[in-house]
C-alpha positions in Angstrom: 101.3 86.7 108.0 98.4 88.9 108.8 97.5 92.2 106.9 98.3 94.1 110.0 101.6 92.4 110.4 102.5 92.9 106.7 101.4 96.9 107.1 103.5 97.4 110.1 106.8 95.4 108.7 106.3 97.7 105.6 106.1 100.7 107.6 109.3 99.8 109.5 110.9 99.0 106.2 110.0 102.2 104.6 111.4 103.9 107.5 114.5 102.2 107.5 115.0 102.1 103.8 114.8 105.8 103.8 117.3 106.1 106.6 119.8 103.9 105.0 119.5 105.3 101.7 119.9 108.9 102.8 123.0 107.7 105.0 124.6 106.1 102.2 124.5 109.3 100.4 125.9 111.0 103.3 128.3 108.8 103.7 129.5 108.6 100.0 133.3 108.7 100.8 133.2 105.7 103.1 133.0 102.6 100.5 132.8 99.9 103.0 129.7 101.5 104.9 128.3 102.6 101.7 128.6 98.8 100.6 126.8 97.7 103.7 124.1 99.9 103.2 123.5 99.0 99.5 122.9 95.4 100.8 120.7 96.8 103.4 118.5 98.8 101.1 118.3 96.2 98.4 117.1 93.9 101.3 114.4 96.4 102.2 113.3 96.9 98.6 112.8 93.0 98.6 111.0 93.0 101.8 108.8 96.1 100.6 107.9 94.3 97.6 106.4 91.1 99.5 104.9 92.8 102.1 103.0 95.4 99.6 102.4 92.4 97.5 100.6 90.5 100.3 98.6 94.1 101.2 97.5 94.8 97.4 97.3 91.2 95.8 93.4 90.8 96.8 92.8 94.1 94.7 94.6 92.8 91.4 97.2 89.9 91.8 98.8 90.5 88.5 99.5 94.4 88.8 100.7 93.4 92.4 102.9 90.8 91.0 104.3 93.2 88.5 104.9 95.8 91.2 106.4 93.1 93.0 108.7 92.0 90.3 109.9 95.8 89.8 110.7 96.1 93.5 112.9 92.8 93.1 114.5 94.4 89.9 115.3 97.6 92.0 116.9 95.5 94.6 119.7 94.4 92.0 122.8 96.7 92.6 124.1 98.3 89.6 122.7 99.3 86.5 123.1 103.1 86.4 119.7 104.8 87.1 117.8 101.5 86.2 116.9 100.2 89.7 115.2 104.1 90.3 113.1 103.4 87.4 111.9 100.0 88.6 111.4 101.6 91.9 109.2 104.5 90.5 107.2 101.9 88.4 106.6 99.5 91.3 105.7 102.5 93.6 103.4 103.6 91.0 101.8 100.3 90.5 101.4 99.8 94.4 99.9 103.2 95.1 97.5 102.6 92.4 96.4 99.4 93.8 95.8 101.1 97.3 94.1 103.8 95.7 91.9 101.7 93.7 91.2 99.4 96.8 90.5 102.4 99.2 93.0 100.5 101.6 94.4 103.9 102.8 93.1 107.6 102.6 92.7 108.5 99.0 94.3 111.9 99.3 97.3 109.6 100.6 97.2 107.2 98.1 96.5 109.9 95.2 99.6 111.6 96.2 101.8 108.2 95.9 100.4 108.1 92.3 101.0 111.2 91.4 104.6 111.6 93.2 105.8 108.0 91.7 104.1 108.6 88.5 106.2 111.9 88.0 109.4 110.2 89.0 108.8 107.5 86.3 108.4 110.3 83.6 111.3 112.3 85.0 113.7 109.3 85.1 112.8 108.1 81.8 113.1 111.8 80.4 116.6 111.7 82.2 117.5 108.6 80.6 116.6 110.1 77.1 119.3 112.7 77.7 116.4 115.5 77.8 117.1 116.3 81.4 120.3 116.3 83.8 120.9 112.8 85.1 120.6 112.3 89.1 123.1 113.9 91.1 122.1 113.7 94.7 124.1 117.1 95.3 121.7 119.0 93.3 118.8 120.8 94.5 116.8 120.2 91.4 117.1 116.2 92.2 116.0 116.8 95.5 113.1 118.9 94.6 111.9 116.1 91.9 112.2 113.4 94.6 110.7 115.3 97.5 107.1 114.2 96.7 108.2 110.8 97.1 110.0 111.3 100.1 106.9 112.9 101.7 104.8 110.3 100.3 106.7 107.4 101.8 107.1 109.0 105.1 103.4 109.6 105.6 102.6 106.2 104.3 105.2 104.4 106.6 103.5 106.4 109.5 100.0 105.5 108.4 101.1 101.7 107.9 102.7 101.5 111.5 99.6 103.2 113.1 96.7 102.5 111.3 97.4 99.6 108.9 95.4 99.0 105.9 91.7 98.5 105.3 90.7 95.5 103.3 90.1 96.1 99.8 86.9 97.0 98.7 85.2 94.2 96.8 84.1 95.1 93.1 81.0 93.4 91.5 81.8 90.8 88.8 
């Protein structure tokens, strides 16, 4: 696939992933629907991993592969809160590669690095028991995740409309 096709597919998948994830929260009492949405969000995580890897691998293949691996682990259902940590780490790495390669506007990529990096720290602090665990009915949880939601929506729109630039080439 071309970079443009990967960018458009990633943009669409981000939007689908967000919609399916929020819908599954709203339908928490409907187990069968939630199970279907869980499978769809897992598939979305895999599609995002592959498309973002394809976009960022020319910047740093090793970091892009690590980020892809985090997305694969994120896609595996279960493991109380572990998937969220791998989501945040993978997102941080992909955002860093996008920033370093100047493939999207610096302000947008910077927001991605900050939002996902903040999530990595927060999720580890929660895991250590020093902060209340994620509870989607809590406004605090939504405030912690809001910068990431803003980044992903803006990034999805950017990918759909503008795509990504070729990564800048560094001198050896």
